[in-house]
Structure formats: structure tokens, C-alpha cells
MOPAC internal coordinates of N, CA, C and O (Angstrom, degrees):
PM7 1SCF
backbone

  N    0.0000 0     0.00 0     0.00 0    0    0    0
  C    1.4613 1     0.00 0     0.00 0    1    0    0
  C    1.5025 1   107.45 1     0.00 0    2    1    0
  O    1.2310 1   120.59 1   -50.46 1    3    2    1
  N    1.3524 1   116.48 1   129.54 1    3    2    1
  C    1.4953 1   117.80 1   170.10 1    5    3    2
  C    1.5224 1   104.85 1  -133.96 1    6    5    3
  O    1.2310 1   125.79 1   -23.89 1    7    6    5
  N    1.3155 1   106.47 1   156.11 1    7    6    5
  C    1.5728 1   114.13 1  -175.72 1    9    7    6
  C    1.5254 1   109.29 1   -98.53 1   10    9    7
  O    1.2310 1   122.15 1   -22.57 1   11   10    9
  N    1.3151 1   113.50 1   157.43 1   11   10    9
  C    1.3598 1   119.36 1   178.20 1   13   11   10
  C    1.5712 1   107.55 1   -99.87 1   14   13   11
  O    1.2310 1   120.64 1    -7.13 1   15   14   13
  N    1.3490 1   116.37 1   172.87 1   15   14   13
  C    1.4081 1   121.77 1  -176.22 1   17   15   14
  C    1.5463 1   111.01 1   -63.62 1   18   17   15
  O    1.2310 1   122.39 1   139.72 1   19   18   17
  N    1.3621 1   113.02 1   -40.28 1   19   18   17
  C    1.5007 1   119.59 1   179.73 1   21   19   18
  C    1.5363 1   109.54 1   -62.92 1   22   21   19
  O    1.2310 1   122.12 1   138.78 1   23   22   21
  N    1.3990 1   113.55 1   -41.22 1   23   22   21
  C    1.5098 1   115.36 1  -178.77 1   25   23   22
  C    1.5090 1   114.39 1   -66.43 1   26   25   23
  O    1.2310 1   122.30 1   149.78 1   27   26   25
  N    1.3923 1   113.20 1   -30.22 1   27   26   25
  C    1.4993 1   114.23 1   176.56 1   29   27   26
  C    1.4803 1   109.05 1   -69.72 1   30   29   27
  O    1.2310 1   121.78 1   135.79 1   31   30   29
  N    1.3301 1   114.19 1   -44.21 1   31   30   29
  C    1.5542 1   116.34 1  -177.30 1   33   31   30
  C    1.4860 1   109.17 1   -62.53 1   34   33   31
  O    1.2310 1   119.05 1   144.39 1   35   34   33
  N    1.4069 1   119.43 1   -35.61 1   35   34   33
  C    1.4685 1   120.84 1  -178.97 1   37   35   34
  C    1.5508 1   109.51 1   -72.05 1   38   37   35
  O    1.2310 1   119.60 1   141.15 1   39   38   37
  N    1.3243 1   118.37 1   -38.85 1   39   38   37
  C    1.4405 1   122.40 1   176.17 1   41   39   38
  C    1.5761 1   111.29 1   -59.97 1   42   41   39
  O    1.2310 1   122.86 1   134.26 1   43   42   41
  N    1.3676 1   112.12 1   -45.74 1   43   42   41
  C    1.4498 1   117.35 1   179.87 1   45   43   42
  C    1.4836 1   111.40 1   -63.57 1   46   45   43
  O    1.2310 1   120.21 1   142.57 1   47   46   45
  N    1.2550 1   117.20 1   -37.43 1   47   46   45
  C    1.5658 1   118.87 1   177.76 1   49   47   46
  C    1.5374 1   109.70 1   -68.34 1   50   49   47
  O    1.2310 1   120.92 1   137.21 1   51   50   49
  N    1.3082 1   115.86 1   -42.79 1   51   50   49
  C    1.4653 1   118.33 1  -179.75 1   53   51   50
  C    1.5540 1   111.10 1   -64.08 1   54   53   51
  O    1.2310 1   119.77 1   139.09 1   55   54   53
  N    1.3417 1   118.05 1   -40.91 1   55   54   53
  C    1.3941 1   123.47 1   173.36 1   57   55   54
  C    1.5392 1   119.82 1   -77.04 1   58   57   55
  O    1.2310 1   123.63 1  -178.17 1   59   58   57
  N    1.2335 1   110.64 1     1.83 1   59   58   57
  C    1.5633 1   121.33 1   177.99 1   61   59   58
  C    1.5132 1   108.93 1    58.55 1   62   61   59
  O    1.2310 1   119.74 1  -138.57 1   63   62   61
  N    1.3901 1   118.10 1    41.43 1   63   62   61
  C    1.3920 1   123.11 1   179.29 1   65   63   62
  C    1.5225 1   106.04 1  -112.47 1   66   65   63
  O    1.2310 1   121.34 1   -52.40 1   67   66   65
  N    1.3679 1   115.05 1   127.60 1   67   66   65
  C    1.5001 1   121.09 1   178.59 1   69   67   66
  C    1.5500 1   109.45 1   -81.99 1   70   69   67
  O    1.2310 1   120.73 1   -62.89 1   71   70   69
  N    1.2826 1   116.20 1   117.11 1   71   70   69
  C    1.4658 1   119.83 1   176.34 1   73   71   70
  C    1.5848 1   108.34 1  -116.91 1   74   73   71
  O    1.2310 1   122.43 1   -62.03 1   75   74   73
  N    1.2443 1   112.94 1   117.97 1   75   74   73
  C    1.5200 1   115.15 1   178.51 1   77   75   74
  C    1.4545 1   110.05 1   -73.01 1   78   77   75
  O    1.2310 1   118.17 1   -26.82 1   79   78   77
  N    1.2927 1   121.08 1   153.18 1   79   78   77
  C    1.5294 1   126.84 1   179.30 1   81   79   78
  C    1.4521 1   114.28 1   -49.72 1   82   81   79
  O    1.2310 1   118.79 1   144.20 1   83   82   81
  N    1.3565 1   119.90 1   -35.80 1   83   82   81
  C    1.5005 1   124.83 1   179.22 1   85   83   82
  C    1.5386 1   108.85 1   -76.48 1   86   85   83
  O    1.2310 1   117.58 1   159.60 1   87   86   85
  N    1.3137 1   122.21 1   -20.40 1   87   86   85
  C    1.4428 1   126.28 1   178.05 1   89   87   86
  C    1.4189 1   114.90 1   -85.15 1   90   89   87
  O    1.2310 1   121.06 1   159.44 1   91   90   89
  N    1.4230 1   115.58 1   -20.56 1   91   90   89
  C    1.4758 1   123.25 1  -175.70 1   93   91   90
  C    1.5063 1   113.23 1   -52.60 1   94   93   91
  O    1.2310 1   122.38 1   129.47 1   95   94   93
  N    1.3208 1   113.04 1   -50.53 1   95   94   93
  C    1.5334 1   116.92 1  -174.99 1   97   95   94
  C    1.4828 1   114.21 1   -59.68 1   98   97   95
  O    1.2310 1   120.97 1   127.04 1   99   98   97
  N    1.3670 1   115.74 1   -52.96 1   99   98   97
  C    1.5107 1   119.98 1   176.49 1  101   99   98
  C    1.5471 1   113.05 1   -54.66 1  102  101   99
  O    1.2310 1   121.27 1   138.81 1  103  102  101
  N    1.3499 1   115.18 1   -41.19 1  103  102  101
  C    1.4527 1   116.84 1  -179.19 1  105  103  102
  C    1.4969 1   114.10 1   -69.20 1  106  105  103
  O    1.2310 1   122.47 1   142.77 1  107  106  105
  N    1.3298 1   112.88 1   -37.23 1  107  106  105
  C    1.4836 1   119.21 1   174.05 1  109  107  106
  C    1.5248 1   108.51 1   -60.46 1  110  109  107
  O    1.2310 1   118.86 1   129.85 1  111  110  109
  N    1.3097 1   119.77 1   -50.15 1  111  110  109
  C    1.4768 1   120.74 1  -179.14 1  113  111  110
  C    1.5409 1   110.86 1   -62.81 1  114  113  111
  O    1.2310 1   117.85 1   143.14 1  115  114  113
  N    1.2415 1   121.69 1   -36.86 1  115  114  113
  C    1.4852 1   122.32 1   179.88 1  117  115  114
  C    1.5457 1   110.35 1   -67.32 1  118  117  115
  O    1.2310 1   122.51 1   135.18 1  119  118  117
  N    1.3672 1   112.80 1   -44.82 1  119  118  117
  C    1.4824 1   116.63 1  -178.26 1  121  119  118
  C    1.5667 1   109.66 1   -65.49 1  122  121  119
  O    1.2310 1   120.38 1   140.52 1  123  122  121
  N    1.2074 1   116.87 1   -39.48 1  123  122  121
  C    1.4947 1   121.48 1  -178.66 1  125  123  122
  C    1.5527 1   109.66 1   -67.99 1  126  125  123
  O    1.2310 1   120.68 1   144.93 1  127  126  125
  N    1.3563 1   116.31 1   -35.07 1  127  126  125
  C    1.4539 1   118.29 1   176.32 1  129  127  126
  C    1.5840 1   107.06 1   -65.57 1  130  129  127
  O    1.2310 1   121.52 1   134.71 1  131  130  129
  N    1.3651 1   114.69 1   -45.29 1  131  130  129
  C    1.5387 1   116.25 1   179.17 1  133  131  130
  C    1.4622 1   112.21 1   -54.54 1  134  133  131
  O    1.2310 1   121.49 1   134.16 1  135  134  133
  N    1.3937 1   114.75 1   -45.84 1  135  134  133
  C    1.4846 1   122.98 1  -172.13 1  137  135  134
  C    1.5598 1   104.48 1   -69.08 1  138  137  135
  O    1.2310 1   117.47 1   142.67 1  139  138  137
  N    1.2365 1   122.42 1   -37.33 1  139  138  137
  C    1.4708 1   124.90 1  -178.70 1  141  139  138
  C    1.5479 1   106.70 1   -67.55 1  142  141  139
  O    1.2310 1   119.75 1   136.57 1  143  142  141
  N    1.3337 1   118.08 1   -43.43 1  143  142  141
  C    1.5608 1   123.08 1   174.24 1  145  143  142
  C    1.5291 1   108.13 1   -54.71 1  146  145  143
  O    1.2310 1   118.74 1   131.27 1  147  146  145
  N    1.2935 1   120.00 1   -48.73 1  147  146  145
  C    1.4049 1   123.76 1  -177.27 1  149  147  146
  C    1.5836 1   110.15 1   -63.78 1  150  149  147
  O    1.2310 1   120.68 1   141.14 1  151  150  149
  N    1.2907 1   116.31 1   -38.86 1  151  150  149
  C    1.4959 1   117.55 1   174.96 1  153  151  150
  C    1.4078 1   112.97 1   -66.11 1  154  153  151
  O    1.2310 1   119.27 1   141.62 1  155  154  153
  N    1.3034 1   119.00 1   -38.38 1  155  154  153
  C    1.5188 1   121.35 1   179.51 1  157  155  154
  C    1.5504 1   109.19 1   -67.34 1  158  157  155
  O    1.2310 1   120.24 1   143.99 1  159  158  157
  N    1.3586 1   117.14 1   -36.01 1  159  158  157
  C    1.4237 1   120.53 1  -177.72 1  161  159  158
  C    1.6020 1   107.80 1   -69.96 1  162  161  159
  O    1.2310 1   119.70 1   142.73 1  163  162  161
  N    1.2789 1   118.19 1   -37.27 1  163  162  161
  C    1.4603 1   122.22 1   178.38 1  165  163  162
  C    1.4538 1   110.11 1   -64.49 1  166  165  163
  O    1.2310 1   116.32 1   152.28 1  167  166  165
  N    1.3377 1   124.60 1   -27.72 1  167  166  165
  C    1.4034 1   127.51 1  -174.10 1  169  167  166
  C    1.4954 1   109.22 1   -77.21 1  170  169  167
  O    1.2310 1   119.41 1   163.59 1  171  170  169
  N    1.3315 1   118.74 1   -16.41 1  171  170  169
  C    1.4667 1   120.82 1   179.69 1  173  171  170
  C    1.4920 1   109.80 1   -68.67 1  174  173  171
  O    1.2310 1   121.22 1   -47.14 1  175  174  173
  N    1.3766 1   115.27 1   132.86 1  175  174  173
  C    1.5038 1   118.88 1   179.98 1  177  175  174
  C    1.5249 1   107.56 1   -81.84 1  178  177  175
  O    1.2310 1   120.19 1   -62.16 1  179  178  177
  N    1.3363 1   117.24 1   117.84 1  179  178  177
  C    1.4368 1   123.39 1   179.17 1  181  179  178
  C    1.4770 1   110.22 1  -116.44 1  182  181  179
  O    1.2310 1   119.45 1  -155.16 1  183  182  181
  N    1.3122 1   118.65 1    24.84 1  183  182  181
  C    1.4664 1   119.74 1  -179.81 1  185  183  182
  C    1.6004 1   106.21 1   -71.34 1  186  185  183
  O    1.2310 1   121.37 1   -42.66 1  187  186  185
  N    1.3380 1   114.99 1   137.34 1  187  186  185
  C    1.4623 1   120.31 1   179.33 1  189  187  186
  C    1.4869 1   115.28 1    78.89 1  190  189  187
  O    1.2310 1   119.40 1  -176.27 1  191  190  189
  N    1.2787 1   118.76 1     3.73 1  191  190  189
  C    1.4393 1   122.86 1   176.09 1  193  191  190
  C    1.5642 1   109.17 1  -101.21 1  194  193  191
  O    1.2310 1   122.24 1   -56.79 1  195  194  193
  N    1.3517 1   113.32 1   123.21 1  195  194  193
  C    1.4204 1   119.17 1   178.29 1  197  195  194
  C    1.5246 1   110.99 1   -74.67 1  198  197  195
  O    1.2310 1   120.73 1   -37.84 1  199  198  197
  N    1.2748 1   116.22 1   142.16 1  199  198  197
  C    1.5832 1   120.86 1   173.02 1  201  199  198
  C    1.4662 1   107.74 1   -65.73 1  202  201  199
  O    1.2310 1   121.37 1   -34.19 1  203  202  201
  N    1.2983 1   114.99 1   145.81 1  203  202  201
  C    1.4635 1   125.43 1  -179.44 1  205  203  202
  C    1.5054 1   108.73 1  -111.24 1  206  205  203
  O    1.2310 1   121.02 1   -41.51 1  207  206  205
  N    1.3487 1   115.66 1   138.49 1  207  206  205
  C    1.4678 1   119.54 1   174.68 1  209  207  206
  C    1.4687 1   109.97 1   -83.86 1  210  209  207
  O    1.2310 1   119.39 1   156.47 1  211  210  209
  N    1.2516 1   118.77 1   -23.53 1  211  210  209
  C    1.4588 1   128.02 1  -176.89 1  213  211  210
  C    1.5143 1   110.61 1  -151.24 1  214  213  211
  O    1.2310 1   119.49 1   -43.26 1  215  214  213
  N    1.3171 1   118.58 1   136.74 1  215  214  213
  C    1.4503 1   118.97 1  -179.51 1  217  215  214
  C    1.5814 1   112.96 1   -72.01 1  218  217  215
  O    1.2310 1   118.98 1   164.97 1  219  218  217
  N    1.2124 1   119.55 1   -15.03 1  219  218  217
  C    1.4890 1   122.63 1   176.18 1  221  219  218
  C    1.5462 1   106.66 1  -104.02 1  222  221  219
  O    1.2310 1   120.60 1   -36.61 1  223  222  221
  N    1.3215 1   116.46 1   143.39 1  223  222  221
  C    1.4126 1   121.29 1  -179.19 1  225  223  222
  C    1.5105 1   106.06 1   -91.76 1  226  225  223
  O    1.2310 1   119.94 1  -114.48 1  227  226  225
  N    1.3771 1   117.72 1    65.52 1  227  226  225
  C    1.4985 1   122.76 1  -173.89 1  229  227  226
  C    1.4953 1   107.68 1  -113.64 1  230  229  227
  O    1.2310 1   121.51 1   -26.87 1  231  230  229
  N    1.3420 1   114.71 1   153.13 1  231  230  229
  C    1.4324 1   126.13 1   178.17 1  233  231  230
  C    1.5214 1   108.79 1  -115.27 1  234  233  231
  O    1.2310 1   118.94 1   -25.74 1  235  234  233
  N    1.2498 1   119.63 1   154.26 1  235  234  233
  C    1.4511 1   121.52 1   176.59 1  237  235  234
  C    1.4240 1   111.31 1   -83.33 1  238  237  235
  O    1.2310 1   120.07 1   -40.57 1  239  238  237
  N    1.3854 1   117.48 1   139.43 1  239  238  237
  C    1.4925 1   116.81 1   173.39 1  241  239  238
  C    1.5089 1   107.72 1   -77.12 1  242  241  239
  O    1.2310 1   119.66 1   -59.55 1  243  242  241
  N    1.3487 1   118.25 1   120.45 1  243  242  241
  C    1.4402 1   120.51 1   178.95 1  245  243  242
  C    1.5139 1   109.04 1  -106.20 1  246  245  243
  O    1.2310 1   122.45 1   -35.15 1  247  246  245
  N    1.3439 1   112.91 1   144.85 1  247  246  245
  C    1.4391 1   117.76 1   172.76 1  249  247  246
  C    1.5261 1   109.70 1  -100.05 1  250  249  247
  O    1.2310 1   119.53 1   -21.00 1  251  250  249
  N    1.3631 1   118.50 1   159.00 1  251  250  249
  C    1.4481 1   120.39 1  -179.89 1  253  251  250
  C    1.5409 1   109.27 1   -60.84 1  254  253  251
  O    1.2310 1   121.00 1   -41.32 1  255  254  253
  N    1.3392 1   115.69 1   138.68 1  255  254  253
  C    1.4124 1   117.04 1   172.24 1  257  255  254
  C    1.5644 1   114.92 1   -83.23 1  258  257  255
  O    1.2310 1   121.86 1   -90.33 1  259  258  257
  N    1.3285 1   114.04 1    89.67 1  259  258  257
  C    1.4068 1   118.47 1  -179.30 1  261  259  258
  C    1.5125 1   108.68 1  -137.96 1  262  261  259
  O    1.2310 1   122.02 1   -27.54 1  263  262  261
  N    1.3271 1   113.74 1   152.46 1  263  262  261
  C    1.4681 1   123.29 1  -176.43 1  265  263  262
  C    1.4911 1   109.47 1   -71.44 1  266  265  263
  O    1.2310 1   118.68 1   -52.15 1  267  266  265
  N    1.3884 1   120.12 1   127.85 1  267  266  265
  C    1.4255 1   123.83 1  -177.35 1  269  267  266
  C    1.5492 1   107.72 1  -120.65 1  270  269  267
  O    1.2310 1   118.59 1   166.00 1  271  270  269
  N    1.1990 1   120.29 1   -14.00 1  271  270  269
  C    1.4848 1   122.69 1  -179.74 1  273  271  270
  C    1.5323 1   108.99 1  -111.31 1  274  273  271
  O    1.2310 1   120.44 1   -37.51 1  275  274  273
  N    1.3531 1   116.76 1   142.49 1  275  274  273
  C    1.4839 1   118.96 1   176.37 1  277  275  274
  C    1.4428 1   109.84 1   -70.70 1  278  277  275
  O    1.2310 1   121.80 1   -19.90 1  279  278  277
  N    1.3838 1   114.16 1   160.10 1  279  278  277
  C    1.4755 1   121.63 1   179.76 1  281  279  278
  C    1.5308 1   104.85 1   -80.17 1  282  281  279
  O    1.2310 1   118.95 1   -60.99 1  283  282  281
  N    1.3211 1   119.60 1   119.01 1  283  282  281
  C    1.4250 1   125.68 1   179.74 1  285  283  282
  C    1.6353 1   112.76 1  -120.92 1  286  285  283
  O    1.2310 1   122.65 1  -157.05 1  287  286  285
  N    1.3084 1   112.53 1    22.95 1  287  286  285
  C    1.4150 1   119.84 1  -175.20 1  289  287  286
  C    1.6054 1   108.06 1   -64.64 1  290  289  287
  O    1.2310 1   117.80 1   136.87 1  291  290  289
  N    1.2387 1   121.79 1   -43.13 1  291  290  289
  C    1.4042 1   124.42 1   177.48 1  293  291  290
  C    1.5655 1   109.05 1   -62.13 1  294  293  291
  O    1.2310 1   117.72 1   133.05 1  295  294  293
  N    1.3183 1   121.95 1   -46.95 1  295  294  293
  C    1.3379 1   124.87 1   173.20 1  297  295  294
  C    1.5077 1   116.12 1   -52.48 1  298  297  295
  O    1.2310 1   120.91 1   128.93 1  299  298  297
  N    1.2383 1   115.86 1   -51.07 1  299  298  297
  C    1.4426 1   122.13 1  -179.68 1  301  299  298
  C    1.5075 1   113.03 1   -66.93 1  302  301  299
  O    1.2310 1   119.06 1   145.57 1  303  302  301
  N    1.3712 1   119.40 1   -34.43 1  303  302  301
  C    1.3784 1   123.36 1  -172.82 1  305  303  302
  C    1.6320 1   108.73 1   -81.19 1  306  305  303
  O    1.2310 1   123.72 1   158.66 1  307  306  305
  N    1.3925 1   110.46 1   -21.34 1  307  306  305
  C    1.5183 1   116.91 1  -176.73 1  309  307  306
  C    1.4914 1   108.35 1   -67.13 1  310  309  307
  O    1.2310 1   118.21 1   153.61 1  311  310  309
  N    1.3877 1   121.02 1   -26.39 1  311  310  309
  C    1.4435 1   119.39 1   179.42 1  313  311  310
  C    1.5934 1   115.49 1  -101.47 1  314  313  311
  O    1.2310 1   123.38 1  -175.79 1  315  314  313
  N    1.3017 1   111.12 1     4.21 1  315  314  313
  C    1.5118 1   115.80 1   176.76 1  317  315  314
  C    1.5135 1   110.73 1   -78.89 1  318  317  315
  O    1.2310 1   120.97 1   -30.53 1  319  318  317
  N    1.3149 1   115.74 1   149.47 1  319  318  317
  C    1.4973 1   120.37 1  -175.76 1  321  319  318
  C    1.4749 1   112.38 1   -66.62 1  322  321  319
  O    1.2310 1   120.27 1   139.83 1  323  322  321
  N    1.3555 1   117.08 1   -40.17 1  323  322  321
  C    1.4946 1   120.79 1  -179.91 1  325  323  322
  C    1.5313 1   110.94 1  -144.32 1  326  325  323
  O    1.2310 1   121.63 1   -53.15 1  327  326  325
  N    1.3168 1   114.48 1   126.85 1  327  326  325
  C    1.4947 1   124.12 1   179.98 1  329  327  326
  C    1.4835 1   109.24 1  -131.81 1  330  329  327
  O    1.2310 1   119.38 1   -43.45 1  331  330  329
  N    1.2212 1   118.80 1   136.55 1  331  330  329
  C    1.5183 1   123.83 1   174.37 1  333  331  330
  C    1.5457 1   110.28 1  -143.47 1  334  333  331
  O    1.2310 1   120.10 1   -59.25 1  335  334  333
  N    1.3194 1   117.42 1   120.75 1  335  334  333
  C    1.4185 1   122.91 1   177.15 1  337  335  334
  C    1.5292 1   116.50 1    57.83 1  338  337  335
  O    1.2310 1   122.45 1  -142.70 1  339  338  337
  N    1.4300 1   112.91 1    37.30 1  339  338  337
  C    1.3827 1   120.64 1   176.22 1  341  339  338
  C    1.5519 1   110.54 1    83.94 1  342  341  339
  O    1.2310 1   118.75 1  -179.39 1  343  342  341
  N    1.3901 1   119.99 1     0.61 1  343  342  341
  C    1.4796 1   121.09 1  -177.79 1  345  343  342
  C    1.4733 1   107.04 1  -110.62 1  346  345  343
  O    1.2310 1   120.48 1   -30.55 1  347  346  345
  N    1.3089 1   116.69 1   149.45 1  347  346  345
  C    1.4800 1   125.92 1   176.01 1  349  347  346
  C    1.5663 1   107.67 1   -79.36 1  350  349  347
  O    1.2310 1   119.28 1   -52.74 1  351  350  349
  N    1.2579 1   118.98 1   127.26 1  351  350  349
  C    1.4905 1   122.29 1   178.42 1  353  351  350
  C    1.5322 1   109.80 1   -96.82 1  354  353  351
  O    1.2310 1   119.62 1   -51.40 1  355  354  353
  N    1.2779 1   118.34 1   128.60 1  355  354  353
  C    1.3962 1   119.37 1  -179.55 1  357  355  354
  C    1.5465 1   106.99 1  -126.94 1  358  357  355
  O    1.2310 1   122.46 1   -20.63 1  359  358  357
  N    1.3756 1   112.90 1   159.37 1  359  358  357
  C    1.5429 1   117.75 1  -176.67 1  361  359  358
  C    1.5488 1   109.66 1   -67.16 1  362  361  359
  O    1.2310 1   122.21 1   -33.02 1  363  362  361
  N    1.2224 1   113.37 1   146.98 1  363  362  361
  C    1.4465 1   122.09 1   177.19 1  365  363  362
  C    1.5039 1   106.31 1   -69.75 1  366  365  363
  O    1.2310 1   120.38 1   -51.25 1  367  366  365
  N    1.3755 1   116.87 1   128.75 1  367  366  365
  C    1.4892 1   116.80 1  -178.61 1  369  367  366
  C    1.5093 1   110.67 1  -111.30 1  370  369  367
  O    1.2310 1   120.63 1   161.44 1  371  370  369
  N    1.4722 1   116.40 1   -18.56 1  371  370  369
  C    1.4237 1   112.69 1   177.22 1  373  371  370
  C    1.5376 1   108.62 1  -120.56 1  374  373  371
  O    1.2310 1   119.12 1   -27.34 1  375  374  373
  N    1.3118 1   119.29 1   152.66 1  375  374  373
  C    1.4229 1   119.42 1   178.20 1  377  375  374
  C    1.3993 1   115.56 1  -101.82 1  378  377  375
  O    1.2310 1   120.10 1   180.00 1  379  378  377

């Protein structure tokens, strides 16, 4: 599939991209090269190949999920201007 000059100008207008007349030919050439690459990639036989989430067969190093900091909620809330039921109360800013 290749694009015509009119199609490139229409795409540019739809994308709200200003293309000067002297820029139209290089843009047309670049878009046609991209489309030919896509066609080439579509011709590759991928039957029987499982999709990959990542090109490397790597796993994340995970740390144990354990509490390492002491609970300081009471200390932090003791200096708050207003607390109720363990929640910080803030002034209403929207009506």
C-alpha cells in the first residue's frame, strides 16, 4: 500500500499538522517507506510462535514483603490539627 500526495495532505489536515508544499514529497516518501516496512513485517510467518511480554527471559528480584518500619501513626497524628477515627481532617475547599 502506498499513499498519494492527496492522501498525505488529507492526513496532515486531519492530524492538524502543517505541511508546506515543498515538504509534501519527503513526507510522502517517508510514509510510504513506513507502510512498506509494515507490509514486509506482515508477510513474516509467525504461526506457532507465542507472543512475548518481554524479549528477555528475566524475572524481577523480589524482596520479602515484611514490615521494616515501626508504626508511627499515633505520633504523626498527635501533631495534626484535626484527626477523627484515625483519619486526618482537612478544611473543605470546594462547595
